[in-house]
C-alpha positions as CSV (number, residue, x, y, z in Angstrom):
1,X,-56.5,-159.8,-138.9
2,X,-59.0,-162.1,-139.9
3,X,-58.2,-164.3,-142.9
4,X,-60.7,-163.0,-145.9
5,X,-62.7,-165.9,-147.5
6,X,-62.9,-163.7,-150.8
7,X,-59.2,-163.4,-151.2
8,X,-58.7,-166.2,-153.5
9,X,-60.8,-165.4,-157.0
10,X,-62.9,-168.2,-156.8
11,X,-64.0,-167.8,-153.4
12,X,-64.9,-164.0,-154.4
13,X,-67.4,-165.4,-156.6
14,X,-68.9,-168.2,-154.6
15,X,-69.3,-165.9,-151.5
16,X,-70.7,-162.9,-152.5
17,X,-69.6,-161.0,-149.2
18,X,-68.9,-157.9,-149.0
19,X,-65.4,-158.1,-147.1
20,X,-63.8,-157.9,-143.9
21,X,-64.9,-154.3,-142.7
22,X,-68.0,-154.3,-142.9
23,X,-69.3,-152.0,-139.8
24,X,-67.5,-148.8,-141.0
25,X,-68.6,-150.0,-144.3
26,X,-72.1,-149.6,-143.4
27,X,-71.3,-146.2,-141.8
28,X,-69.7,-144.9,-144.6
29,X,-72.7,-146.1,-147.3
30,X,-74.6,-144.0,-144.4
31,X,-72.4,-140.7,-145.1
32,X,-72.7,-141.0,-148.8
33,X,-76.7,-141.3,-148.5
34,X,-77.0,-138.2,-146.4
35,X,-74.2,-136.4,-148.9
36,X,-76.4,-137.6,-152.0
37,X,-80.1,-137.2,-150.8
38,X,-79.5,-134.4,-148.4
39,X,-79.8,-130.9,-149.1
40,X,-77.4,-128.0,-150.0
41,X,-73.9,-127.2,-148.1
42,X,-74.4,-126.8,-144.8
43,X,-78.6,-127.3,-144.1
44,X,-80.4,-129.9,-142.8
45,X,-79.5,-133.5,-142.2
46,X,-80.5,-136.5,-139.7
47,X,-80.8,-136.0,-136.4
48,X,-77.5,-134.9,-134.1
49,X,-77.4,-138.4,-132.1
50,X,-77.8,-140.5,-135.2
51,X,-75.1,-138.6,-137.3
52,X,-72.4,-138.7,-134.3
53,X,-73.2,-142.2,-133.7
54,X,-72.6,-142.9,-137.4
55,X,-69.4,-140.7,-137.4
56,X,-67.5,-142.1,-134.1
57,X,-68.5,-145.1,-135.1
58,X,-67.0,-144.8,-138.7
59,X,-64.0,-143.9,-136.9
60,X,-63.6,-146.5,-134.2
61,X,-63.8,-149.2,-137.0
62,X,-61.1,-147.5,-139.1
63,X,-58.7,-148.0,-135.4
64,X,-59.9,-151.3,-134.7
65,X,-58.8,-154.3,-137.0
66,X,-61.5,-157.0,-137.8
67,X,-60.9,-160.1,-136.4
68,X,-58.6,-159.2,-133.3
69,X,-60.0,-161.8,-130.8
70,X,-60.8,-160.5,-127.3
71,X,-59.0,-161.4,-124.5
72,X,-60.5,-162.9,-121.7
73,X,-61.5,-160.0,-118.7
74,X,-58.1,-159.9,-116.5
75,X,-58.9,-160.1,-113.0
76,X,-60.2,-156.7,-111.3
77,X,-59.5,-154.7,-108.2
78,X,-60.5,-151.5,-106.5
79,X,-58.4,-149.3,-108.4
80,X,-59.1,-150.6,-111.8
81,X,-62.5,-151.0,-111.3
82,X,-63.0,-147.2,-110.7
83,X,-60.7,-146.2,-113.7
84,X,-63.2,-148.1,-115.8
85,X,-66.2,-146.5,-114.4
86,X,-65.0,-142.9,-115.0
87,X,-63.3,-143.8,-118.7
88,X,-66.8,-145.0,-119.6
89,X,-68.1,-141.7,-117.9
90,X,-65.9,-139.4,-119.4
91,X,-66.8,-141.3,-122.8
92,X,-70.2,-141.1,-122.4
93,X,-70.7,-137.4,-121.3
94,X,-68.5,-136.4,-124.5
95,X,-70.5,-137.9,-126.7
96,X,-73.7,-136.8,-125.3
97,X,-72.0,-133.1,-125.5
98,X,-71.2,-133.8,-129.3
99,X,-75.0,-134.5,-130.1
100,X,-75.6,-131.2,-128.4
101,X,-72.9,-129.5,-130.1
102,X,-74.3,-130.6,-133.4
103,X,-77.6,-129.4,-132.5
104,X,-76.7,-126.2,-131.7
105,X,-74.3,-125.6,-134.9
106,X,-76.4,-123.0,-136.3
107,X,-77.2,-121.2,-133.1
108,X,-73.6,-120.8,-131.8
109,X,-71.2,-118.8,-134.2
110,X,-67.9,-121.1,-134.8
111,X,-69.3,-124.1,-133.4
112,X,-69.0,-126.1,-137.1
113,X,-65.5,-125.6,-137.4
114,X,-65.1,-127.6,-133.9
115,X,-67.3,-130.6,-134.6
116,X,-64.6,-132.5,-136.6
117,X,-62.3,-132.6,-133.3
118,X,-65.0,-133.5,-131.2
119,X,-66.0,-136.4,-133.1
120,X,-61.8,-138.0,-133.0
121,X,-62.0,-136.9,-129.1
122,X,-65.1,-138.8,-128.7
123,X,-64.3,-142.0,-130.9
124,X,-60.7,-142.0,-129.2
125,X,-62.8,-141.6,-125.6
126,X,-65.1,-144.7,-126.4
127,X,-62.1,-146.2,-127.8
128,X,-60.2,-146.4,-124.9
129,X,-63.1,-146.8,-122.6
130,X,-63.6,-150.4,-124.1
131,X,-59.9,-151.2,-124.0
132,X,-60.0,-150.6,-120.1
133,X,-62.2,-153.8,-120.1
134,X,-59.4,-156.0,-121.4
135,X,-56.7,-153.9,-119.5
136,X,-55.5,-154.4,-115.9
137,X,-52.4,-152.3,-116.3
138,X,-53.6,-148.3,-115.5
139,X,-50.1,-147.4,-116.8
140,X,-51.1,-148.5,-120.2
141,X,-54.6,-146.8,-120.0
142,X,-52.7,-143.6,-118.4
143,X,-50.4,-143.3,-121.5
144,X,-53.2,-143.2,-123.8
145,X,-55.7,-141.0,-121.7
146,X,-52.7,-138.4,-121.4
147,X,-53.0,-137.9,-124.9
148,X,-56.8,-137.8,-125.2
149,X,-56.5,-135.7,-122.0
150,X,-54.8,-132.8,-123.9
151,X,-57.2,-133.0,-126.7
152,X,-60.0,-132.5,-124.5
153,X,-58.7,-129.6,-122.5
154,X,-58.0,-127.9,-125.8
155,X,-61.3,-128.4,-127.3
156,X,-63.1,-127.6,-124.1
157,X,-61.0,-124.3,-123.8
158,X,-62.3,-123.5,-127.6
159,X,-65.4,-124.2,-126.9
160,X,-65.5,-121.9,-123.8
161,X,-64.1,-119.1,-125.9
162,X,-67.1,-119.2,-128.2
163,X,-69.9,-117.0,-127.4
164,X,-73.5,-117.9,-126.5
165,X,-72.5,-121.8,-125.7
166,X,-75.4,-123.4,-124.4
167,X,-76.2,-124.3,-120.6
168,X,-76.4,-127.7,-121.9
169,X,-73.5,-127.6,-123.8
170,X,-71.6,-126.4,-120.5
171,X,-73.4,-128.7,-118.5
172,X,-71.8,-131.5,-120.6
173,X,-68.7,-130.0,-120.5
174,X,-68.6,-130.0,-116.6
175,X,-69.5,-133.4,-116.3
176,X,-67.1,-134.7,-118.5
177,X,-64.4,-132.3,-116.2
178,X,-65.4,-133.9,-113.0
179,X,-64.8,-137.6,-114.8
180,X,-61.5,-136.4,-116.1
181,X,-60.5,-135.0,-113.0
182,X,-61.0,-138.1,-111.1
183,X,-58.7,-140.0,-113.9
184,X,-56.1,-137.4,-113.6
185,X,-55.5,-138.1,-109.9
186,X,-56.1,-141.8,-110.2
187,X,-54.3,-142.6,-113.6
188,X,-51.7,-139.4,-112.0
189,X,-51.5,-137.7,-115.3
190,X,-50.2,-134.9,-115.7
191,X,-52.1,-131.6,-116.9
192,X,-50.9,-129.9,-120.0
193,X,-51.6,-129.1,-123.3
194,X,-50.0,-130.9,-126.6
195,X,-46.5,-130.8,-126.6
196,X,-46.1,-131.3,-129.8
197,X,-48.7,-128.9,-130.8
198,X,-47.0,-126.2,-128.8
199,X,-43.6,-127.3,-129.8
200,X,-44.8,-126.7,-133.7
201,X,-46.5,-123.4,-132.9
202,X,-43.6,-122.2,-131.2
203,X,-41.1,-122.9,-133.8
204,X,-43.6,-121.6,-136.4
205,X,-43.3,-118.5,-134.0
206,X,-39.6,-118.3,-134.6
207,X,-39.4,-119.1,-137.9
208,X,-41.6,-116.1,-138.7
209,X,-39.3,-113.8,-136.3
210,X,-36.5,-114.7,-138.6
211,X,-38.2,-113.6,-141.4
212,X,-39.1,-110.3,-140.3
213,X,-35.7,-109.5,-139.0
214,X,-34.4,-110.5,-142.8
215,X,-37.1,-108.2,-144.1
216,X,-35.9,-105.2,-141.3
217,X,-32.6,-105.8,-142.7
218,X,-33.9,-105.4,-146.6
219,X,-36.4,-102.7,-146.2
220,X,-35.1,-100.1,-143.6
221,X,-32.5,-97.7,-145.2
222,X,-31.7,-95.6,-142.2
223,X,-28.1,-97.5,-141.2
224,X,-28.5,-96.5,-137.5
225,X,-32.6,-97.4,-137.3
226,X,-31.8,-100.7,-138.7
227,X,-28.9,-101.0,-136.8
228,X,-31.2,-100.6,-133.7
229,X,-34.1,-102.4,-134.6
230,X,-31.9,-105.7,-135.5
231,X,-30.2,-106.0,-132.1
232,X,-33.5,-105.3,-130.7
233,X,-35.3,-108.1,-132.6
234,X,-32.2,-110.6,-132.0
235,X,-33.4,-110.5,-128.8
236,X,-37.1,-111.1,-129.0
237,X,-35.5,-113.9,-131.5
238,X,-33.7,-115.6,-128.9
239,X,-36.4,-115.7,-126.3
240,X,-38.8,-117.1,-129.0
241,X,-36.2,-120.0,-129.2
242,X,-36.0,-120.4,-125.4
243,X,-39.8,-120.4,-125.0
244,X,-39.6,-123.3,-128.1
245,X,-36.7,-125.2,-126.2
246,X,-38.8,-124.8,-122.8
247,X,-41.7,-126.1,-124.1
248,X,-39.5,-129.2,-125.5
249,X,-38.2,-130.2,-122.4
250,X,-41.0,-129.2,-119.5
251,X,-43.5,-130.8,-118.2
252,X,-44.5,-127.5,-116.6
253,X,-47.3,-125.6,-118.1
254,X,-47.1,-122.8,-115.5
255,X,-43.4,-122.1,-116.5
256,X,-43.8,-122.4,-119.8
257,X,-46.8,-119.9,-119.8
258,X,-44.4,-117.5,-117.7
259,X,-42.0,-117.6,-120.4
260,X,-44.6,-116.6,-122.7
261,X,-44.9,-114.3,-120.8
262,X,-41.7,-112.9,-120.7
263,X,-41.5,-113.3,-124.9
264,X,-44.5,-111.0,-124.5
265,X,-42.6,-108.2,-122.6
266,X,-40.0,-108.1,-125.4
267,X,-42.0,-108.5,-128.5
268,X,-45.1,-106.0,-127.2
269,X,-42.8,-103.3,-127.2
270,X,-40.9,-104.1,-130.4
271,X,-44.0,-104.4,-132.9
272,X,-45.0,-100.8,-131.6
273,X,-41.8,-99.8,-132.9
274,X,-42.3,-101.3,-136.3
275,X,-45.7,-100.4,-137.1
276,X,-45.4,-96.7,-137.9
277,X,-42.2,-97.6,-140.5
278,X,-45.3,-98.6,-143.3
279,X,-43.0,-100.8,-144.8
280,X,-44.5,-103.7,-147.0
281,X,-43.1,-106.4,-146.6
282,X,-42.3,-105.8,-143.2
283,X,-46.0,-105.3,-142.8
284,X,-46.1,-108.9,-144.0
285,X,-44.1,-110.6,-141.6
286,X,-45.5,-109.1,-138.7
287,X,-48.6,-110.1,-139.6
288,X,-47.5,-113.8,-140.1
289,X,-45.6,-113.3,-136.3
290,X,-49.1,-111.8,-134.8
291,X,-51.2,-114.7,-136.7
292,X,-48.4,-117.7,-135.0
293,X,-48.4,-115.9,-132.0
294,X,-51.8,-116.1,-131.0
295,X,-52.1,-120.1,-132.6
296,X,-49.3,-120.3,-129.7
297,X,-51.4,-118.9,-127.4
298,X,-54.6,-120.9,-127.8
299,X,-52.7,-124.1,-127.7
300,X,-51.1,-123.1,-124.7
301,X,-55.0,-122.4,-123.3
302,X,-54.2,-118.6,-122.3
303,X,-57.4,-116.2,-122.8
304,X,-56.9,-114.1,-125.6
305,X,-56.3,-110.5,-125.1
306,X,-57.6,-108.0,-127.3
307,X,-54.9,-105.5,-129.1
308,X,-56.6,-102.2,-130.4
309,X,-53.5,-101.0,-131.2
310,X,-53.2,-103.5,-133.7
311,X,-56.6,-102.9,-134.6
312,X,-56.0,-99.6,-135.6
313,X,-53.2,-100.4,-137.5
314,X,-55.0,-103.2,-139.5
315,X,-57.6,-100.9,-140.1
316,X,-55.2,-98.4,-141.2
317,X,-53.0,-101.1,-143.4
318,X,-56.5,-102.2,-145.2
319,X,-56.7,-98.6,-146.5
320,X,-53.1,-98.4,-147.4
321,X,-53.7,-101.5,-149.4
322,X,-56.4,-100.8,-151.0
323,X,-54.6,-97.7,-152.4
324,X,-52.2,-99.8,-153.8
325,X,-54.7,-102.2,-155.1
326,X,-56.6,-99.4,-157.1
327,X,-53.2,-98.2,-158.6
328,X,-52.3,-101.4,-160.1
329,X,-55.3,-101.7,-161.6
330,X,-55.6,-99.7,-165.0
331,X,-58.9,-97.9,-166.3
332,X,-59.1,-100.6,-169.1
333,X,-59.1,-103.5,-166.7
334,X,-61.7,-101.9,-165.2
335,X,-63.8,-101.2,-167.9
336,X,-63.5,-104.6,-169.0
337,X,-64.9,-106.2,-165.2
338,X,-68.9,-107.1,-166.1
339,X,-70.2,-104.8,-163.3
340,X,-68.9,-101.8,-164.4
341,X,-66.4,-98.8,-163.4
342,X,-68.5,-96.7,-161.4
343,X,-69.8,-99.7,-159.0
344,X,-66.2,-101.0,-158.1
345,X,-65.0,-97.3,-157.7
346,X,-68.7,-97.0,-155.3
347,X,-68.3,-100.2,-153.0
348,X,-64.3,-99.4,-153.1
349,X,-65.3,-95.9,-151.4
350,X,-67.8,-97.3,-149.3
351,X,-65.4,-99.5,-147.8
352,X,-62.6,-97.2,-147.3
353,X,-64.8,-95.6,-145.4
354,X,-65.6,-98.3,-143.3
355,X,-62.0,-98.8,-142.8
356,X,-61.9,-95.4,-141.5
357,X,-64.8,-95.9,-139.2
358,X,-63.8,-99.2,-137.7
359,X,-60.8,-97.3,-136.7
360,X,-62.5,-94.4,-135.2
361,X,-64.5,-97.3,-133.2
362,X,-61.6,-98.7,-131.9
363,X,-59.4,-95.5,-131.1
364,X,-62.6,-94.0,-129.2
365,X,-62.4,-97.2,-126.7
366,X,-65.7,-98.7,-127.6
367,X,-66.9,-101.9,-126.1
368,X,-66.0,-105.4,-128.0
369,X,-69.5,-106.0,-128.7
370,X,-69.6,-102.7,-130.5
371,X,-66.5,-103.1,-132.6
372,X,-67.7,-106.6,-133.8
373,X,-71.1,-104.9,-135.3
374,X,-69.0,-101.8,-136.8
375,X,-66.4,-104.9,-137.9
376,X,-69.6,-106.8,-140.0
377,X,-70.2,-103.6,-141.5
378,X,-66.2,-103.6,-142.6
379,X,-66.6,-107.5,-143.6
380,X,-69.8,-106.9,-145.9
381,X,-68.2,-103.8,-147.9
382,X,-65.2,-105.8,-148.3
383,X,-66.8,-108.8,-149.6
384,X,-69.1,-106.4,-152.1
385,X,-65.2,-105.4,-153.1
386,X,-63.7,-109.0,-153.2
387,X,-66.3,-110.3,-155.6
388,X,-65.6,-107.6,-157.9
389,X,-61.6,-107.1,-157.7
390,X,-60.8,-111.1,-157.1
391,X,-59.5,-111.9,-160.3
392,X,-58.8,-108.4,-161.8
393,X,-55.7,-106.7,-162.8
394,X,-52.2,-107.8,-162.5
395,X,-50.6,-110.4,-160.8
396,X,-49.6,-108.0,-158.2
397,X,-52.6,-106.4,-157.6
398,X,-53.8,-110.2,-156.9
399,X,-51.1,-110.7,-154.1
400,X,-52.1,-106.9,-152.5
401,X,-56.0,-108.3,-152.7
402,X,-54.9,-111.1,-150.6
403,X,-53.2,-109.2,-148.5
404,X,-56.6,-107.3,-147.8
405,X,-58.2,-110.6,-147.2
406,X,-55.9,-111.6,-144.8
407,X,-55.9,-108.2,-142.5
408,X,-59.8,-108.6,-142.5
409,X,-59.4,-111.9,-141.1
410,X,-56.8,-111.2,-139.0
411,X,-59.6,-108.4,-137.3
412,X,-62.0,-111.4,-137.3
413,X,-59.7,-113.2,-135.2
414,X,-58.5,-110.6,-132.6
415,X,-62.8,-109.8,-132.1
416,X,-62.4,-113.7,-131.8
417,X,-65.7,-113.5,-134.3
418,X,-65.8,-117.2,-135.1
419,X,-66.4,-118.2,-139.1
420,X,-69.0,-121.2,-139.7
421,X,-66.9,-122.5,-142.1
422,X,-63.2,-123.6,-142.6
423,X,-61.8,-123.0,-145.7
424,X,-58.3,-123.8,-145.2
425,X,-59.0,-126.7,-143.2
426,X,-61.4,-128.0,-146.0
427,X,-58.8,-127.3,-148.5
428,X,-56.4,-129.4,-146.2
429,X,-58.6,-132.6,-145.6
430,X,-58.9,-132.5,-149.6
431,X,-55.3,-132.4,-150.3
432,X,-54.9,-135.1,-147.3
433,X,-57.3,-137.6,-149.1
434,X,-55.7,-136.6,-152.3
435,X,-52.7,-138.0,-151.0
436,X,-53.4,-140.9,-149.5
437,X,-55.9,-142.1,-152.5
438,X,-52.5,-141.7,-154.4
439,X,-50.6,-143.4,-151.8
440,X,-53.4,-146.2,-151.4
441,X,-53.8,-146.9,-155.5
442,X,-49.5,-147.6,-155.5
443,X,-49.8,-150.1,-153.2
444,X,-52.7,-151.5,-154.8
445,X,-51.0,-152.1,-157.8
446,X,-47.8,-152.9,-156.1
447,X,-49.8,-155.7,-153.8
448,X,-51.2,-157.1,-157.4
449,X,-47.9,-157.0,-159.4
450,X,-46.2,-158.5,-156.9
451,X,-48.8,-161.9,-156.5
452,X,-50.3,-162.1,-159.9
453,X,-51.5,-165.8,-159.0
454,X,-53.6,-164.7,-156.0
455,X,-55.9,-162.6,-158.0
456,X,-58.3,-163.1,-160.6
457,X,-58.2,-160.6,-164.0
458,X,-61.7,-159.7,-162.6
459,X,-60.5,-158.9,-159.2
460,X,-57.7,-157.4,-160.5
461,X,-59.2,-155.3,-162.9
462,X,-62.6,-154.4,-160.4
463,X,-60.0,-152.8,-157.9
464,X,-57.6,-151.3,-160.0
465,X,-60.4,-149.0,-161.3
466,X,-61.8,-148.8,-158.4
467,X,-58.7,-147.2,-156.8
468,X,-58.2,-144.9,-159.7
469,X,-61.4,-143.3,-159.8
470,X,-61.2,-142.8,-155.8
471,X,-58.1,-140.8,-156.9
472,X,-59.0,-139.1,-159.5
473,X,-61.9,-137.7,-157.7
474,X,-60.0,-137.0,-154.8
475,X,-57.9,-135.1,-157.3
476,X,-60.9,-132.5,-158.4
477,X,-62.2,-132.5,-154.9
478,X,-58.8,-130.9,-154.0
479,X,-58.7,-128.7,-157.0
480,X,-62.4,-127.0,-156.3
481,X,-61.3,-126.1,-152.6
482,X,-57.6,-125.1,-153.6
483,X,-59.7,-122.3,-156.2
484,X,-62.1,-121.1,-152.9
485,X,-64.7,-122.9,-154.9
486,X,-67.9,-123.1,-152.3
487,X,-70.9,-123.9,-155.1
488,X,-72.7,-127.2,-155.0
489,X,-69.7,-128.2,-157.5
490,X,-67.5,-129.1,-154.7
491,X,-70.3,-131.0,-152.9
492,X,-71.0,-133.2,-155.8
493,X,-67.3,-133.7,-156.1
494,X,-66.8,-134.6,-151.8
495,X,-70.2,-137.1,-152.5
496,X,-68.1,-138.2,-155.5
497,X,-65.2,-139.0,-153.1
498,X,-67.5,-140.9,-150.6
499,X,-69.0,-143.0,-153.3
500,X,-65.6,-144.1,-155.0
501,X,-64.4,-144.9,-150.9
502,X,-67.0,-147.0,-150.5
503,X,-66.8,-148.8,-153.8
504,X,-63.1,-149.7,-152.9
505,X,-63.3,-150.1,-149.3
506,X,-64.8,-153.4,-149.3
507,X,-62.7,-154.8,-152.0
508,X,-59.3,-154.1,-149.5
509,X,-61.0,-156.9,-147.2
510,X,-60.3,-159.2,-149.9
511,X,-56.6,-159.1,-150.6
512,X,-54.7,-161.8,-149.0
513,X,-53.4,-161.4,-145.2
514,X,-50.1,-160.2,-146.1
515,X,-51.3,-157.4,-148.5
516,X,-54.6,-156.4,-146.2
517,X,-52.6,-155.7,-143.3
518,X,-50.3,-153.5,-145.1
519,X,-53.1,-151.6,-146.9
520,X,-54.6,-151.1,-143.7
521,X,-52.4,-148.8,-142.7
522,X,-53.3,-146.4,-145.7
523,X,-57.0,-147.0,-144.9
524,X,-56.4,-146.1,-141.0
525,X,-55.6,-142.5,-142.0
526,X,-57.9,-141.9,-145.1
527,X,-61.1,-142.9,-142.7
528,X,-60.6,-139.9,-140.3
529,X,-60.5,-137.6,-143.4
530,X,-63.7,-138.9,-145.5
531,X,-65.6,-138.3,-142.1
532,X,-64.4,-135.0,-141.6
533,X,-64.9,-134.3,-144.9
534,X,-68.8,-135.5,-144.5
535,X,-68.9,-133.3,-141.5
536,X,-68.6,-129.8,-143.0
537,X,-71.9,-130.4,-144.9
538,X,-74.0,-133.2,-142.5
539,X,-75.4,-130.7,-140.2
540,X,-78.3,-128.6,-139.4
């Protein structure tokens, strides 16, 4: 990294320059401007091409330390020239695809949550294409491309699972696939999903099955039935461990998929035996297993299969949980609700009927499109009940409320009804920025205290205040997202995070070289999180 002329307090005052990372700063200033002047959550913003270019440039700059000298162009041969051309084409098609996805975000349900991953992928593909100009060793390029390829396969799989993907987006996916095919052949990269993601998903699956067995041992009263279920369950658990182990040690996607199929052959009849028990904690753990199973299926890029028996089970579970919820709310608590007892009872009755109608729709074998239409009716009724009962009753009642909300989400996932916003991901991004800003503040204080003579009192005060303000803004944003706040308060808090970051970022370039290199490590992590935060708002 280049030495900053602003490291010493005197040169800080004389130069008046913004520090050593100007291009990324410009990109993030643009982000803050868009958030400050733009309309409310999820409404109009700048053109897709401009937004994508700003986001990708910020991500690239965060990964590219300023001041690195460009090596002289190595000698070329036909093989490396072919790789460079295909990398450039691959990056270009993905860049154009992301711009189209941005423009289609309000026309294709479920598109919005995929934009951050698409932006990250576009930035990495562009960086690799640039790197190839200075790299003559195809092995080095192959290593990086293998990871990019795993991410691309998962993204393209998720995009193709969306209903109503535009023909233009399909065209760019096909073109990118053509370049990818040539690169896989020339770089000798084996096509496979992200091993780390698959291992993580399989490990979570095994852990959830283990907790399920624990609840079976606790909740099933009949000794013989408990014994039979535990014996069968341990076979299922061992198969899940075998699956996780195979993912870790093999490069064959086909072998992993076959092993996944064998797991399902054990799991499906087992879950059929467990559902009729209607035991609360077993039901809860069953849902956890099913959720982790769907996640692993997606990571392995296996098409989702609609399980009608699970849909009927979940709709019946909704009715039981609603009964429990109403049992846990006293008449006094109902009378204290601002909306009134009569409305609560009426809306709850409508939701109960909607659950029954949905179960009948599934049982009668209606088409997926019809089931989705009935689901929207079910979800609309649930939102009415949820708005009334979210904070009502005892802690136990609120726990049942969360279980109801979870079951609604599971039905949505099974039907492939995609949400346009991902509250969990927003909360994770906010928590990440909160954590990273705390680390950054600590590192800044350590740098200032370890070299007291290297920085002026004015600079020490300014950079310390900026770090504290970023941390406080990030903490407020994280608190709002955890609370599920979707109002303009959260948008305003996100705007403050962007603004506080833009105030701090140029000051990081004014540290001495030794301190700056260390701070860059945290900076490389926080910039992608800032960009992803922006993507939640800056869309049409």
